[in-house]
N, C-alpha and C positions, 0 to 999 in steps of 0.2 A: 538225835537229830543230825542228819548229815550236812556237811558243809562242802563247798566246792571252791577250787582255786588251784593255781599252779605254784608249787613251792620248791625252792632250792635249799638243800641241806648241805652245809659246808663243814665237814669235820673229819679229822684224820683217824678217828676211832671207828673201825669197821663195824663192830658190834653195835655201837650207838647209832651209826648211820642206818643200819638195818632195822633197828628197833624204831627209830623215829619215822623212817619211811613206812614201815608196816602200820604204825599207829595212825599216821596221817592218811594213808590210803584207806584204811578201815573207816576213817571218818568221812571219806568221800572226796579227798583231795588227790591231785596228781602230784606225786612227790619224786623229785630227781635229786641225786646226791653227788657230791664231789669230795675227793679225799684230800685235796690240797688246793692252794690258792690258784695255781696255774690252770688246773682243770676247771675250777669255778669260774674264772674269768672267761674261758672259752665258752662255757655253757651260757653265761650271761650275755655274751656277744651274739650268740646264735638263737636264743630263745627269749620269750617274754614270760616273766614270773610275776606273781602277785605278792609274794612274800619270800624273804630269805632268812634262814637260821644260820648264823655264822659263829663258828668257834674262834676264839681269840688266839689259841695256840695251834698254829699250823706248821708243817715241816719246812715249807719253802718261803711263804710270805706271811707276815704277821697279820692277824685278823683286822687290826685297826687300819692297816694299809689297804686291805681289801675294801673295808668300809669307806675309806677316802675315795677309792676308785669308783665304787658304786655311787657315791654321792655326786661325783662329777658327771657320770653318764646318766644315772637314773635318780635325779634329786628327790623324787617322791616315793621311791620304792621302799616299803617298810622292811626294816632289818632288825631282827631280834638276835642279840649277842648271847652266845652260849659260853659259859666259862666255869671251870672248876676252881678258879683263882678269884673268888668273889670279893676282891678288895674294892673299897669305894673309889680308889684312884682309877682303876680300870673302868668301872661303871661310869664315873663322871666323864672320863676321857671319851668313852664311846658316846655318851649323851651329847658332848660338845660336837661330835661328828654327826649328830642327828640320828643316832640309833633310836629305834622306836621303843625298845625295851631291852631288858636282859634277864636271862634265866640262869640259875646256878645248877650245876650238875651235882648229884644225879637229878634228872628231870622227872617231875611228877607227870605221868601221862594225862591226867585230868587237867592239870594246869596247862600243859602243852596244847591240848585240843581247845580248851576254853579261850586261851589267849589267841590262838589261830582264828577261831570263829569270830572273836570280837574284832580283830583287825580286818578280816575279809569282809565282814558285815559293814564295818565303818567305811571301807573303800567303796562298796556298792552304794551306801547311803550318800557319801560325798559326791560320787559321780552323778547320782540322780538329783541331788541338791543343786549341783552346778547347772544341770540341764534345766531344772525348774527356774533357777535364778535368772538364767539367760532368757527364758521365755517371759518371766515377769518384767525384766528390764526392757525387753522389746515392747511389751504391752504398755508399760509406763511411759516409754518414749512416745508411743503412738497417742496415748491419752494426753500427754503434755502438748503435743502438736495440735490436737483437736481443741483443747481448752486454752491453755496459756503456758508458756515455757516454764514458768515456775510452779505451776499447779501440782505437778506430779511428785515434787520433792519438797514438801514443807520441812522447815528446819526443826530439828529435834529441840526440845526444851533445854535450856542451859543450866538447869539446876538438878540436883540429885533427887530422883524419885523412884518408887518401886511399886509393883503390885505382886500378886502371887506368882507371876511368871517372868516379869521383866524387871530389870534393874537398869536405871539410867543415871548417867553422870556426865554432865555437859553434853558434848556431841556424840557420846558413846552409849549404845543400847545393848544390853546383854539379855539374851533369851535363855533363861535358866533351864527350860525344858528341853530345847533342842541343842543347847550349848553353841549358840550362834551369836556372833558379835557383829554389830554394824556401827561404823564410824562415818559420820557425815554422809549417810545414805549409801555407803559403800560396804558391802559384806566383806568380812575379814576371814582369812583362812588361818585358824588357830587350833592346834591339837587339843584334845579334850582335857588332858591334865594341865596344860598351860592355861586353858580357859578357866579352870578351877582356881588357879592362882590369881587370875585377873578378877574373878568374882570376889575373892577375899580382899584384894586391894580396893576394889570399888566399894565394898560394904564398909570398909574402915575409912575411906577417903574423907577428908584430906589428911587423916592421921597417919603417922608412920607405923608400919607393920614390921615387927621384928622378924628376923630370918626364921626362927623356930616356930613362931606363931603362924607364919605363912605356910610352912610345911605341914604342921599339924592340922590346920584348918582346911588346907587344900587337899591333903592326901591322907589325913588321919594317921600320920607317921611321926612318932616322937624321935627327933634326931638331935645329936649333939650339935653344938654351935657351929663348928667348922663344916660338918656335913650339911647342916641346914643352909649355911651360907652358900655352899657350892651348888646345891640343888636349886635354891632360889635364883642364884646367878644365871643358871642355865635357862630356867623358864622366863626370866625377865629378858634374856637375850632373844628368845623366841618371840615374846610379846612385843618387844620394841621393833623387831623386824616387820611385824604385822601392822603395828599401830603408828609408829613414829615415821614422819616424812624423812627424817635423818636420824637413824638409830644412835649415831655417835653424839648427837646433840638432842637428847630427849626433852620433850615438852610435857608429856603426860606421866611417864613412869620415871621417877627420880630415885637416885641412890642416896641413902643417908649413911655415910661411910661408917663401917663398923657396927651398924645398928640394924638396918633393914632397908625397906623400900616404901615409897608412898606414891599414891596416885593424886594428881592435881587436875583441876579443871583448866581448860585452855585459856 
């Protein structure tokens, strides 16, 4: 099944650029490549891309510096880091700079295509979801005006409850099927993996969830303590930005130093 989208490949290896370009074009994408950071920045300034594959080792500018620049200019542009130096330090640093994912060289063509397809489909789904949400908000506002100012937005129950599809804790509702979160009638923008971490915390609430438990239940990945702590820390950072009114003074997602995290009701 073909996919469509405009993709930028940034890598100094000519053979790899050629291979990735051919694979993505055969899958239905428009692929453009850059051999170094300077060329990549020029292409980013002159074109609109749906996805970027970024090598960390470039001859002129470090890949993480390119990622920083991309985040300043295009905050929501998905970036997948490519690296032959697959240390957790580089991966975690890229995640802190909001890289979407990372792939280790040599790259499996099937993984490349499936990951690309997943991200591009997610983008299309999110754009459509936002359109629908805006339409719903407009209709709810109109309904509220017709009936009563408070009728369109009943308060969510303040106790934890669940059904086969929804998980509720205080003012937060999680739709497990669509991976959508709503807090006080406001839809939240949470990446799928971070959403899975939130689900784990909600299911255990108000108990403390250890770092390694978080990672294994959210991602099915058995990690060492230090690795699990860093992975959890990143996703909690993402979740606090989405949920907390002041991420530096969290009310819902609390850190239990040296142990893990817990979710509490407001």
